[in-house]
N, C-alpha and C positions, 0 to 999 in steps of 0.2 A: 574171801567174806568183805574185805574192805571196799574192793572193787564194786561188789553186789550193794554195799551200803551207799557208794558215791552213785552208782546207776539208780538205786532206788531214790535218793535225793533228788537227782536231776530229773528223773520222771515225775515226781512230786512236784517240782518246781514248774514243770511244763503243764502238768495237769491244774495247777494252782493258777497258771496264767491264763490257760484256755478257760477255766472256770471264771476268772475275772473277767476275762473278754466275753463271755457269754452274758454275765450279769451288766456289764456295759451296755452291750447290744441291747439287752431286754430293757434297762434302763431309757435307752434312746426310743425303743418301740411304745414304751409306755408313755413317755413324754409326747411322742407324736399322737398317740391315742388321745391324750388330753387335750393337745393343741387341737386336734381334728374335731373333738366333741365341742370345744370352745369355739371354733369356726362356724362349725354347724350351728350352734345355738346363735350366733349372730346372724348367720344366713337365714336361720328360720325366723327371727325377729325381724331382718329386712323384707323376707317374704310376706310376713304379715302385714307389716307396715305398708307394703306395695297394695295388699289386696284392700287394706283400708283405704288408702288413698284411690284405689279404683272404685270403690264403693262409693265414695264421694263423689267422684266425676260422674259416676252412673247416676247418682241423685242428681246432680247439677244438670245433666242432660235431659233427664226425666223432667225435672222443674222448667227447664227452657223449652222443651217441647209442649208443656202444659202452658207455659205463658205465650208461645209462639200460637198455641190454638185459640187462645183468649185475644190475642192480638188479631189474629186472620178475623175472628169473629166480629171484633170492633170495626176492624178495617171494612167488612162486609156491610156492617150496619151503618157505618160512616157512608158508604157508597149509596145504599138505599135510602138514606136520610138525604143524601145531597140530590137524589132523583126527585124525592118529594118537595125539597126546598126549591129545586130548579123548577118544577111545576108550578108551586105557589108563587114563586119570585120572578117569574119571567120577565116582569117589568123593571125589578131592581137589580141593575148591572153590579153596583157595588156591593148589595149582599151577596150576590152570586160569586163576585171575585173572592171575596173573603171566604167562602165556603170552599171554592176551588184550591185555595191556597192551604185551607185546613187539611183537605183530601191530600194534597201534593205531600204535605208535611208527614201526615200518617203513612203514606206509601213510603217517604224517606225512611221513617223511623221503622217500618217494617222491612225494609232493604237492610238496615243496620242490624237489626235483630236477626234476620236470616243469616248474615254474616257470621253473628256471634254464635248460631247454631252450627255453621261449617267450622269454624275455628274449634268449637267444643267438640264436635266429631273427630276432629284431627288429633285434638288433645288425648281424647279417649282411646283412640288408634295408637297413639304412641304409650299411653300408659299401658293398655292391652300387652304391647310388643313388650314393655319393660317386665310385666308379670309373666309372660311366657319365657322370657330369658332369665328371670329370677328362678322359676321352676326348673329350667334346664340345669342352671348352675347348681342349684340344691340337689338334683339327681346326681350330678357329679359329685358333691361334698359327700351325699350317702353312700355312694358306690366306694369313694376313698376311706370312709369309716369302716365299711363293711371289710374293705381289703386290708386294712389296718388290724382290724379284730382277728381276722382270719391269720395274718402274719404273726400277731401277738401269740394267738393259741399254738401255732407251730413252735415258736420260740418257747412257750410256756411247756409243751410237750417235752422239747429237749432237754 
């Protein structure tokens, strides 16, 4: 009977250790779930911020395109006015030279604006890539959260 009591005490001690270990593992998984949820919230915020920045860049690009159209029209108008002035001012070389200079300046300004549009398009492409990368990372975090929830359910069942 004494041996039975000793064996029972040893088995209870072993069971208590297994129970404590299981509780420790469960606490670890619970912490992992909390950490994963926090990381997912931070990642969701970063994704939302990226979308907001992209929307800003899209608006900038749309505004730039509108300004380019206005500048193109102004350049076309300047060319038309230049032709009219050239016809009217055939005898005035000085006035014609001034108009030529204004037209060259407008063309130079248009070239600078065209470069701004190209640069804006490159920045938009970089932002689009960052948004795609953020979505890919978010999908990875979502999968990790789902896996952690599944593992936690397994441990909770145990």
